[in-house]
Every structure is written in C-alpha cells, then in structure tokens.
NUDRENKE-133386 format. One line per 4 residues: number of its first residue (from 1); their letters; for each residue y, x, z of N, C-alpha, C. Coordinates in pm, whole numbers. Layout:
NUM> a> Y X Z Y X Z Y X Z  ...
//
This chain:
1> mpty> 348 -1310 1967 411 -1299 1844 514 -1409 1830  639 -1364 1788 744 -1481 1781 713 -1585 1671  760 -1704 1691 742 -1801 1596 886 -1846 1542  899 -1868 1412 1026 -1901 1347 1000 -2032 1273
5> qqlp> 1101 -2104 1235 1093 -2221 1156 1158 -2201 1028  1106 -2271 922 1172 -2256 795 1302 -2334 800  1398 -2294 723 1518 -2365 714 1519 -2502 672  1559 -2601 760 1557 -2749 723 1686 -2773 629
9> vnpv> 1684 -2890 565 1796 -2924 484 1927 -2930 566  1929 -2986 684 2050 -3010 768 2029 -2929 908  2045 -2803 914 2025 -2745 1040 2133 -2775 1146  2103 -2784 1265 2194 -2825 1368 2296 -2720 1401
13> pgav> 2421 -2758 1432 2526 -2656 1474 2474 -2583 1594  2495 -2457 1586 2443 -2365 1692 2320 -2289 1647  2246 -2346 1555 2123 -2280 1510 2149 -2141 1441  2065 -2059 1456 2081 -1919 1393 1989 -1918 1269
17> ivkl> 2048 -1861 1165 1964 -1855 1040 1957 -1709 998  1835 -1667 964 1800 -1543 904 1778 -1558 757  1860 -1512 677 1838 -1522 534 1779 -1389 479  1653 -1403 424 1577 -1284 363 1585 -1294 215
21> yrsg> 1624 -1188 158 1643 -1173 8 1598 -1045 -37  1597 -1028 -163 1558 -895 -225 1686 -826 -262  1681 -695 -228 1779 -605 -275 1705 -482 -335  1701 -481 -471 1620 -389 -544 1480 -419 -520
25> devr> 1403 -322 -466 1262 -351 -441 1231 -370 -289  1338 -398 -213 1317 -405 -69 1368 -555 -34  1306 -593 80 1346 -721 140 1454 -691 244  1566 -753 247 1669 -729 343 1710 -860 399
29> gyvr> 1798 -862 503 1830 -986 571 1966 -982 634  2033 -1101 653 2142 -1108 739 2136 -1235 817  2218 -1237 926 2212 -1346 1022 2335 -1431 1022  2326 -1553 1033 2452 -1649 1047 2422 -1749 1153
33> kvtd> 2525 -1800 1203 2513 -1912 1298 2583 -2028 1241  2512 -2137 1246 2566 -2270 1192 2675 -2323 1285  2784 -2363 1225 2888 -2419 1302 2913 -2569 1259  3011 -2631 1313 3043 -2767 1280 3067 -2774 1131
37> ased> 3042 -2887 1075 3058 -2902 924 3204 -2876 879  3296 -2885 964 3437 -2863 923 3473 -2721 926  3387 -2634 966 3414 -2491 972 3318 -2409 888  3348 -2290 848 3252 -2195 781 3153 -2149 884
41> dtvf> 3029 -2121 855 2931 -2060 942 2976 -1918 975  2934 -1876 1101 2969 -1744 1141 2864 -1646 1087  2905 -1546 1022 2811 -1443 965 2822 -1317 1060  2718 -1266 1110 2723 -1158 1207 2719 -1026 1121
45> sgee> 2783 -925 1171 2785 -803 1104 2652 -743 1090  2634 -647 998 2504 -588 981 2432 -631 859  2503 -683 760 2440 -713 629 2352 -609 585  2258 -638 504 2157 -537 455 2073 -477 566
49> mepe> 2024 -561 657 1937 -516 762 1795 -537 719  1702 -456 771 1556 -470 741 1524 -610 817  1428 -679 770 1392 -802 826 1370 -802 977  1294 -709 1029 1271 -694 1174 1409 -687 1251
53> salr> 1506 -605 1202 1631 -589 1273 1708 -727 1273  1703 -803 1155 1775 -922 1147 1716 -1031 1236  1571 -1021 1251 1510 -1122 1340 1545 -1095 1482  1558 -962 1523 1586 -926 1656 1733 -972 1683
57> lakt> 1823 -954 1585 1961 -991 1603 1971 -1144 1619  1895 -1205 1548 1893 -1370 1560 1851 -1404 1694  1749 -1342 1749 1703 -1379 1882 1811 -1346 1987  1886 -1241 1970 1999 -1217 2068 2105 -1324 2052
61> hseg> 2143 -1359 1931 2243 -1459 1913 2208 -1599 1948  2071 -1630 1952 2026 -1757 1973 2032 -1787 2131  2045 -1674 2206 2053 -1676 2350 1931 -1751 2414  1820 -1756 2336 1696 -1808 2391 1704 -1963 2387
65> tapi> 1807 -2024 2344 1805 -2169 2344 1825 -2231 2204  1905 -2172 2119 1924 -2230 1980 1804 -2197 1898  1770 -2292 1810 1666 -2270 1710 1700 -2150 1616  1595 -2078 1575 1609 -1979 1478 1535 -2018 1353
69> yvel> 1603 -2035 1246 1542 -2069 1126 1542 -1950 1014  1446 -1957 928 1437 -1848 825 1459 -1912 689  1534 -1852 610 1557 -1886 473 1498 -1779 386  1401 -1808 304 1343 -1714 214 1402 -1737 72
73> vegv> 1474 -1639 18 1520 -1652 -119 1415 -1629 -215  1422 -1677 -328 1326 -1678 -441 1273 -1530 -447  1140 -1515 -445 1079 -1386 -474 1044 -1322 -338  1085 -1373 -220 1050 -1320 -96 942 -1390 -33
77> qwdp> 838 -1322 17 727 -1371 81 738 -1344 231  695 -1429 320 689 -1402 461 580 -1293 485  610 -1193 568 528 -1102 610 473 -1129 758  349 -1153 772 293 -1190 909 331 -1087 1012
81> nwgi> 363 -966 979 398 -864 1084 531 -900 1142  608 -989 1081 740 -1035 1141 729 -1145 1245  619 -1204 1242 582 -1321 1338 518 -1431 1264  535 -1559 1323 478 -1672 1268 585 -1754 1207
85> las> 572 -1806 1080 664 -1888 1010 609 -2029 1003  654 -2116 1089 612 -2256 1087 694 -2337 991  631 -2436 929 696 -2524 834 764 -2644 907
//
C-alpha cells in the first residue's frame, strides 16, 4: 500500500502535491508540482479527478524520486483505501 506525507509548511521544489477537496458531495483532487519560490507551481491537467486518479498521476510526475505530499482541504478525511497518510 502506498504511503503519502501530509503537506508540510515549506515543501521542497520538485515535490508533487495532491490537493483533495470537496466538490458537492464528492472528494476530488488535482496535482501540482512545487517550483522555485520565484515561479508559480506547475498544475497538471485533469482537475476534478477522483482521489485515486490524482494519486496515480502524482506518482507518475514524481518519477519515483520526488516526495508526494497530500493536502486535505477542510471537510475532507483521508480514506485508508487510498494508501497510508503519514504525518
């Protein structure tokens, strides 16, 4: 089962972030990659993805080396079926 980290205050450039939020009564997600502080983060296409799809996309964009962080927006609870969320 994959393990993800909660989003820290200062994620490192190159890290991939999956933001999970509510859209109506569903949990949706999108993926972005942290860039240098002087640039805007890169948001990958596919907004409004199901959490599982967003987490798979994050794994692809992390290339197996960059950390993957999860940001849970207010009202979203982690589902253990998605993997392990470490603090």
